[in-house]
N, C-alpha and C positions, 0 to 999 in steps of 0.2 A: 702927194702925199700931205697928211695934216696931222699936224701934234695939237692936241686939246689937254690942255691944263686945268681947266675947273674940274674940281673933286665932286666923284661920284660917291654915294653913300652905301651903294650896296652892290652884290654882285650874284649872280647864281646861273646853272643852266642845265639844258637836256634837250633830247632829239627823238622824234618818232615819226616817221613819213608815211605816206599814203600806202598802209597796209591796212585794209580794211577790218582784218581779223581783231585789232587793234583800236586804231581810231582812223577816221579818214582825214589825213590832212594833205596840204600840198607837197608833191615831190620835192625832195632835195632839203627838206628842213632837219635840223641836227635839234630833235626837240625835246630830248631827255637825257640824263646820263649815258653817255657815250652812243648816243645816237640809237638807233634802229634796236629795239629790244635789248640793249644795252652790248650791240657788238664790237663797238669801236669801229665799225668798217662802213665806209661810203662809196658809192660811184661817183668819181669827178675826175676832171682831167686838168693838166698845166697847174699842177701845185708845186711851188719853187722847192730848190732843194737847198740854196744857199740864201739864208736872211738875217738880219740883226736889227738894231734900233734903227738903223739907214736904209741898209739894202733891201729891196722888196719889201718897204714899209708902206702899206696903204693910207691908215691913219693908226693913231695911237689916243688914247684917253686916260687922265689919271681915274683911279679908282681904289675905292676901301679895301680893308681886310675881309678876307673869305678864301674857305677853301672848296667853295663850289664852282662849279663849271658853267662857261658862258650856253644859254640855249636858244635856237634860233627859229623862225619863221621866215616866208619869202623875205620880209623887209623890214624885220625887227630882231634886237638883242634883248634877251631877259637876261639880268644879273642877280644875285641876292649877296648879300655883306652885313657887317657890322660896323660902327662904331661908338665906344664907349657905352652910352645905355641905349643905344637903337640898335634894331634891326631894320634892314631896307631891302626893297624890292626895286628894283631900277628897269626901265625900257628906254633902248637905244636905238638910233636909225642905224640901222643894219650898212648901209652906204658911206656913212661917212663919221659915224659913233657920236654923234648929236645927242642929247639927252631928251627925249621926249617927254616923259614923268619921271617921277620917284615918289615913292611911298614908305613911310615910316610904319613900324610893325610893333606892338606894344610887347617891351622885354620883359615877362612877368617875373623871371627869377633868374637866378645865377646857377646853371647846372653845372655839376663837377665834370671835369674832361681831363683828358691825357693834353699836356703842352703841343703836342703836335696838332690837336684838332684846334675847331674854331665852331662857334654859335652860328656859322653860316657854312658848315661843310656840305649837308644835304643840298642835292642840286634840282632846281625847281624842273617843271615841265610844263609843255605850252600844247594846246591844241590848235595850234597855227591863229590863235586870235586872243585868247583868254591865258593866264598864267597862273599856274599852282605851285605856293611854295611852303616848305615845312620847316620850323625852326624847332629845335629841340626846347627851346625857354619861350616858344609859345604855342604852337602846333601847327596846323593847317589854316592857309589862308590863300583866297582867290581873288585876282584882280582882273576887270574886263580890259579890252585894247586900249582904251582910252585912261587906264588907272583909276576907275571906279570900283571900289570894293563889291565884290559880288556875295561874298559869304565867310565867315571864320568858323572854326571849329575848335576851341582849345583844347590840348593834349598834354598828361602830363601831370606834375613832375615825375621824371624820369632816373630810376635806379639802375645807372650804367656808370661805373666810375670813369671810364673812358670818353664818356659823350654819345653822342648817337651819330652814324655817318650813312645809313641808308637814304636812298632818294626816293620819292612819289614816283608812281609811272601811271598811264592811263589805259583802261581796257573795259570796252561794253559798257561806256558811258559812267564807267565809275573811276573813283583816283583810289589807286592801293598804295597803302602804307604801311610798312612794316616797323614795327617797333620794339625790338628785341632788349631785353635789359636783365639785371639779375634776377628780379621775381617781377610778376606781371605782365612777361612777354606777350604781344598780342599782332594780330594782322587784321587791318581794318580796312572796309571799302567805304567811299563815301560817295554819296550823289554827284556828278561831276556838274549839274546845274544848281542844284538846292543846297549843297553841303551838307545834307542829313546821312547819319550812318545808314547804309544800306545792309550791311551786317558787318559782325566782330568775330573772329575767333581767337580765344584765349590759346596761349602756348605755354602752359605750365612747365614743361619739362625743359624749355630751351632758355638759354641766359643769353649774356650779352654775346650782340653781334651787329655788323657794319653791311651786311651784303645787299645790295639792291635786286630784288625779284626780278626775274625775267618771265616771257609768256610763252605758252606751247598749244598747237592746236591739236588734240587728239584725234584719233584715227576714228572718233565717233563725231568727230566733228564738233566738239565741247572745247572752249577755252580755259585752259588750266594758268593758274600761277604757281611758279616754280621758286621755292624758296628755301636756300641755303643757311642751316642754322645750327647750332650746337649738336654734333654726330650725327647730324641728320639732313637729307636733301627732301623735300616735302612739296607735295602737288596738290593745290587746292583747287576746287572750282571757282572760275570767276562770277557765276551766275549767283552760287548761294555760301560759299565760303566752306563745301563741304570738303574734308580731307579725302583723297581719291587713291594717292600711291605714295610709297616714300622708299627710300634706299638709305641703309644705316651706313657707318664707316668714315664720315667728315670729322677733320679736327673739330675741338670745342669751341673756339672762338673764329668764325667766319667773316671775314672781312672784305672778300673779294667777289664781283658780280660773274656768276657763270657766263659761259658764252655757248653756243650750240650750232648745229647744223639741223638738216632733217631730221635726221635720227638719235643724234648722240648730243649728250650735254658733256661740258668739260667744265670740272669746277676745281679748286685747290684752295686748301685752308693751312696755317702755320701758327700754332699759338704753344705757349710754353707748356714745358712736359710732353710735347706729341713726338719729339725726335725719335730717332730709330735707337731702341732699347733703352728708353726714358720711360716705358710704360711700366705699370704697377698693379699687383692685386692687392684691393681693398677689402675687407671684411664687410658683412652685410651689416646695417647699423643696429639690427637685433642683438648680435653677436657682440657688436660694441660696446652695446648698453651694459650686457650682463657682467663686462670686465670692469667699465669704467663710470658709469652711472651709479655713483656713491649714494647720492639721495634718492635713486628710484624715481625720479619724475620724468623718464622717458624722453629725456633730452640733456645735453651735456653743455657744462658751464664754462666759462674760459678757465676754471681752476680744473676742471675735470678735463680740459681738452691738453692742457698743459704735461700733464703726466703721461701723456701717448706718445707714440712716433708718427706726428703727423707732419707732411712736409710744408703745409702753407700755413701762415697765421691766421690767428681765428678770426681777424676782419674779413680777410677772403672765404674763410669757411661759411659764415655767418650772413647767408645772401638777403635775407629779409630784413636784416639789422635787428632783430627781436633782441640778441644779448645772449641767445643760446643757438647752438648746431641742433636742428630738428632733423626728422626723416628725409624730407626734401633734400634740408642743404648739404645732408652726407651723400643721398642719390647722386646728386648732381657732382660732389667730389668724386666718388668712385667712376662716374662717367668721364670727367676728366682725366681721371688718373691713368686709364684704358686707352684715351683717344689717340690716334695715328695722324699727323701731320701728314699731307699728299694730295697730289694731282689726282683726279679719279676721272675716268670716262664711263659715262653712264647711258646706258640705252635710254631712251625714251619711251614712257606710257606704262599701262599696267593697271593692277587694282591691288591695294593692300601693301605688303611688305614684298617688294621688288630686289632685296638686295641680293640674294643667292644667283638671280636669274639676269639683273639688269647691270650688275658692276661688271666692266669689259677689263677695265685693267687699272692699275695705280702705281704711280711714280713719286719716290720720296727725297729726291736728292736735289739740291740747290733750290729751295722754294721763296718764292716771295713772299713778303709779309703783308702788303697792300698794294701794291699793283696788281688789277685783275688778268687775266689771261687774254690772249688775242689770237683768233682762228681767222686766218688770212691764206686764201687759196691751197687750202688743202694742210697747212702747217699749223701746229700749235705753239704760240710764242710765250715765254714765262719771261719776266723781267724781275730779276733781284737786287737789292742793295750792294752797291758795290759796282752798278754799271756791267750784272752779270747778265747774258741774254741767252736763252736756251730754244732752241729749236726741235719739237718734238714729233716723230710720226703719229697723225691723231689716231690712226687707225689701232697703233698697239703700243704709244708711249714709249717707244725707243728713241733713244737721243741721235737727232741729225749731227748737230752741232752745238757746242756751249761755249762761249768764248767771253771776255770784258771788252765792255766799249771805251779804248785806253784813253780816249779823252773825253770822257765823260762818266767817271768814277761817283762814288759819293752815294749819297739816300735818294730813294725815289717814292714819292707817295703818286704823282701821276700816273695814270693806266696807259699803256701804248695803244694808238690809234692809227688805222691804214685806211689808204685811199692812193689811186691814180698810181699802183703798182709800187708803192713806197710804204714803208713804216715809219713813224714818228715818236719817240720817246724822249721824256722830257725831265730832268733830273732837279731835285730840289735846288741843287745850286744854278739852275736855269741853263743847263748844258743841253740843247735839243738836237739829239741824231737823226738823220734822216738814212734809212736802211733799206738797201736792197732785198726784197724779201726771198727766200729759198731754203732747199736744205743746207746750203752752203752760202747763207746769208753774208753780205758786205756791207759796210759802213759806207755811204756815199760824202757825207758830209758832217760835222759838228760844228752847231752854230751858238754861240756864247751870246745870251741875252743880259748876263749880268747881274740878274735879279732873282730872287728865291722865288721858287715856282713849287706850288703844290697842287694848281688844279688842272685837271684832267683837257687837253686841247679840244675844241671843236671844229670840224671841217666841215665846209659846205661851197661847192660852184668855184673850185679854184682859190679857197681861200681858205687860210689856218686863222683860226681867233685862240690867243693864246692868253692866259691870265696869269701875271707875276702878282710879287706882293703888293705892287702899289698902283699897277696899270692893266689896261687890257690893248691888246695890239690885233692889229688886222694886216697877214702877209699875205701877199700875192704877186703873180708875176708882174712886173713892169717892161716897158720895152726899152 
């Protein structure tokens, strides 16, 4: 076991293995956020059950701040992070944690963000050799295996009051990046080798969102990127960005990455005002103007808004910060007030609006805020604040078991991951639970790392890579 104390200035992670539909990379790599297609599941053996800062510790290295996760190749680890006015990408030796190179990225601006977010929340992605990182205060950048800059694509600034959180993914030689915000939302595909924009799709009806897209191979053998956004899941062609099919009924603010099997996608969202019984029917904009638009300029001023019965303050209504509530602002407000939180089972595929035919079931209780769902061995798991773990029948949405992780209460930002017949959940307070999966799941151990944790763990080849507030740990069984 080695303990490293030299400080790195950056962290970031993701995984995508050798699935030729997406990218051809060495098997066993955790190359993007939550591994292959964001599933959080990997085939491996001999993962430890009990570990801490001494037990089953392979190595540890000091690391800077950042909420992104580590991503892996066969022999490298890539991290992103930040320190003061620096954004950073770091490459480590996977065997021992040695720093191979570190590169600074220009921090061009200071983006507004939630106190629990960070400038290095999106996890990078690797093709097994090169690294592709996104920072909301810069844009996209790619480095080669020796740290040489390959290209950069500035993006932003962004109008998202909580900051951005979606991570880039790779597909058909493109880097796909979702940038949903209060106005000006878009999905962009960037040439993986050149850094030039292959296509860009504007998403004017979608507002703030944080969900990393996933990939789906259609029955026509065409690769699609599935994006969960405000009120709707949308499938786009990876080839040209064309909108193919969609399902309505999601929450208005999507934070979690969907998971899927061959035929069904599972997605959940929770946002303010979307609980049971909180929905409200809001009048159409033209009807509102008739009563409240005193100066008849076809928009509502702050003074006109204060006379109305509106649940939200003016600053939340004025999405484009024009100083007035206009038609789009009000349309988005109406959609948000009617949106419902929930977990949805959605049949994959189709053309056009598939809401009536593809929506299989909805579950609306005990919903997580940030952690993404986990589909493992046919059961869907949800991890909610307070350490509430729910196991659902993936075919019906019926509850198998719901209980608290009694020794691991508190907040959760990291998403659950699984491998070797075990589920791993990591609380913000650093309590890492190892769970035996099943309809009557059981806690095998709770390991206390003693440090604040926000990043989702990475798993590969009998090793767990866990990022705390100031360290990166590698755990594995030791004789």
